[in-house]
C-alpha positions as CSV (number, residue, x, y, z in Angstrom):
1,M,149.4,140.8,74.1
2,A,148.2,137.2,74.6
3,H,144.9,138.4,76.0
4,N,144.4,140.7,72.9
5,L,145.2,138.0,70.5
6,C,142.8,135.6,72.1
7,I,140.1,138.2,72.1
8,D,140.8,138.8,68.3
9,H,140.6,135.1,67.7
10,F,137.2,134.7,69.4
11,R,135.9,137.8,67.6
12,K,136.7,136.1,64.3
13,H,134.9,133.0,65.4
14,K,131.7,134.4,66.8
15,R,128.7,132.2,67.4
16,V,125.9,132.3,64.9
17,T,122.9,134.2,66.2
18,V,119.5,132.5,65.9
19,T,116.2,134.2,66.4
20,G,112.8,133.1,67.5
21,D,111.9,129.6,68.8
22,E,115.0,128.2,67.0
23,K,117.1,130.0,69.6
24,F,115.7,128.0,72.5
25,S,115.7,124.6,70.8
26,H,119.3,125.1,69.7
27,L,120.3,125.9,73.2
28,K,118.5,122.9,74.7
29,S,119.7,120.3,72.2
30,N,123.3,121.4,71.5
31,I,124.8,123.3,74.4
32,N,125.6,121.8,77.8
33,I,126.0,124.9,80.0
34,E,128.2,123.1,82.5
35,E,130.5,122.0,79.7
36,T,130.7,125.5,78.4
37,V,131.6,126.9,81.7
38,L,134.3,124.3,82.3
39,R,135.7,124.9,78.8
40,N,135.8,128.7,79.5
41,E,137.6,128.1,82.8
42,T,140.1,125.8,81.2
43,L,140.7,128.3,78.4
44,N,141.3,131.1,81.0
45,Q,143.7,128.9,82.9
46,I,145.6,128.1,79.6
47,I,145.8,131.8,78.7
48,A,147.1,132.6,82.2
49,F,149.8,129.8,81.8
50,I,150.8,131.0,78.3
51,E,151.4,134.4,79.8
52,T,154.1,132.8,82.1
53,L,156.1,131.2,79.2
54,P,159.3,132.8,78.0
55,D,158.6,135.5,75.4
56,K,159.8,133.5,72.3
57,Q,157.6,130.5,73.3
58,K,154.6,132.6,74.1
59,Q,154.9,134.6,70.8
60,A,155.4,131.4,68.8
61,I,152.2,129.8,70.3
62,L,150.1,132.9,69.9
63,L,151.2,133.5,66.3
64,S,150.9,129.9,65.2
65,D,148.0,128.5,67.3
66,V,145.9,131.6,68.1
67,S,146.4,133.7,65.0
68,D,146.6,130.7,62.6
69,L,149.6,132.1,60.8
70,T,152.0,129.7,58.9
71,Y,155.3,128.8,60.5
72,E,157.1,131.0,57.9
73,Q,154.9,134.0,58.6
74,S,155.3,133.6,62.3
75,A,159.1,133.3,62.0
76,N,159.2,136.4,59.9
77,I,157.2,138.4,62.4
78,M,159.4,137.2,65.2
79,G,162.5,138.0,63.2
80,V,164.0,134.5,63.8
81,S,164.9,131.5,61.5
82,L,162.3,128.9,60.7
83,A,164.2,126.3,62.8
84,N,164.4,128.7,65.7
85,F,160.6,129.4,65.5
86,K,159.8,125.7,65.3
87,S,162.0,125.0,68.4
88,S,160.3,127.8,70.4
89,L,156.9,126.5,69.4
90,F,157.7,122.9,70.2
91,R,159.1,123.9,73.6
92,G,156.1,126.1,74.4
93,R,153.6,123.4,73.4
94,Q,155.6,120.8,75.4
95,K,155.4,123.0,78.6
96,I,151.6,123.4,78.1
97,R,151.1,119.7,77.7
98,K,153.2,119.1,80.9
99,W,151.1,121.8,82.7
100,E,147.8,120.2,81.5
101,K,148.9,116.8,82.6
102,G,149.7,118.1,86.1
103,N,146.4,120.0,86.3
104,R,144.2,117.1,84.9
105,G,144.9,115.2,88.2
106,D,143.6,118.1,90.2
107,H,140.2,118.0,88.5
108,T,139.4,114.3,88.4
């Protein structure tokens, strides 16, 4: 489910296609390939970590942060109260921050 929601998110936010000489000048001036690769690796690691979260926390993060739904919409989809949704979202985000802090030391 998380994988499909992330794919949907990236399909909605596709890159702009540029043709001709503009394509290469845009690539040289604005995109650092190494940064892009690192960003993609980090994103894949975050997605893998999100998959390990408890179901309510995982759903809250995917609905709110990936699908860009409001808290109320997300709570309705999950069938929980707004307070319960906010609690699940907070706990899930907190676990992600803790995981990121632990992994940041591995890459520096």
